[in-house]
C-alpha positions, 0 to 999 in steps of 0.5 A: 605634503602640501605643494605650493601652486600659483593661483593662475595655473598649475605651474609652480613658480620659483626663483633660483640662486646658485652658489659658486663652485667651478666645475662642480656646477654641473650638479646644479643641472641635475637639480634643475632637471628634477625641478622641471620634471616636477612642474616647476617654472623658473622666473628669475635666477642669480649666481656666482661663478659656476652659478652665474654660468648656469643662471645665464643659460637658464635666463636665455631659455635653455632647459635643464636637459639642454644644459646637461647635454652641453655640460657633458660634452664640454672639454673644460680644459679648453677654458684654460686657453691651452690643452696643457694645464699648469697643474698637470704639465711636467714641462718646465717651459710650460710652467714658466710661460704660465708664471710669466702670464701671472705676473704680466696679466695677473692670471695664469689664463686669459679667459678668452676661450670661456667668454667666446664659448658662453657668448656663442651659447647665448647667441644660439638662443638669440639673447646676448645682452641684458636687455634681452632678459629684461621683463617689466623693466627688471632683469631676470638675471643677476650675476655677482662679481667683485671689484677689487680696485674698490673692494666692493661687490658688484650685482650685474647688471644693476651696478653697471650704471655706477660705472657710466655703462648702459646696463641694457647693452652690456654683454651677458657673456662679459658679466659671466666671465667677470664672475668666474675669473678666479683670482690667480687662475684667470686674468681679471676683467677691467671695467673702466680701469677697475679690476673685476674678479670672481664674485665668490670673494664677497658673496659666493651664495647670494641667497638674499638677492631676490628677497622682498618685503612682505609675504612672497608669492612664490619661493626662492630656492638656493642651491648650495654645494656641500663639500667635505674634502681636505685642502691640498696642503693637508694632503701634503701638496705644499708647493706654491701652486697648490698652496695658491689654490688653497688660498683662493679656495679659502677666500672663495669656495671653502670659506663658508662664512656666509653659511654661518650667518644665513643657515638658521633662516635660509636652510629651509629653502636651500638644496644642499648637494654633495660634490663627491670630492671633486675639486673646484678647478678639476678642469679635466673632469671625466664624463663619469664624474660629471654624471655623478655630480649631475645625479647628486644634484638630481637626488638631493633635489628629489629629497628636498622636494619630499619635505618642501612645504611652501605654506609651512615655510612662510608661516615658520620663517616669514611674516609681514614684518620680515624681509622675505623671498 
């Protein structure tokens, strides 16, 4: 098997694009750890929702091993701003309180805890603004969000100038919060009066984001969460809450419309990772399930690399007349 190497060193460069998928994103960490073990060096990264979280941590200098420790020791229920989830609470007053939040703030949970959490992690590496991850005048980090006010996709930091905002000084944590603000679940972020939510509404798997004209110098690997589970309503859970979950799962995480159009040309550079039946919003994820997801990402990447051949990929799928990555 031929493995692509850069001309200047024995380091194998790559760009990474991570799909959205809520708490299932820990599977990406296993994938990154395997790539690092094999000598791959990340150049640029992009993602939506959970993919944005992983991308941001990698962009500021966290290694796969460091992120693994972070993820395995994180209490995700705190992202819900309270210890009791509306989906598990039997307290009618608790449910009423969250329902009030939905109609006043447009989301059950504020997202404040999450933003502070990710900001502190970025601060620990001394990089909190997009200017800190710029190389040669371009950001090595791209985050996907959705502007529901204008019905358009946002690529951050690129599109911030359109809102009259200095992209260099914009907080990465704020951008990540935008990207992971699942509609209904989390309060949308306001940007110059526009409501910004989870980028998965418009592009949950932006594998195209680093594509360029001509032959690529190194590959872009996509990390796709391969799901195979019944919806809540199919399981007989037909109350309003679980119906709502199915609605935005259809719009974002289970709505795999992008896959239909990109699979023929991009499957060769996509690492498909089984998610083992874990739910997108399973914030009370056990450590055992977290480890299982991590292992799924690790093993899926191991399998992918056994077959990966960069030169063959370029020859079969890319040429000078096509857009390539």
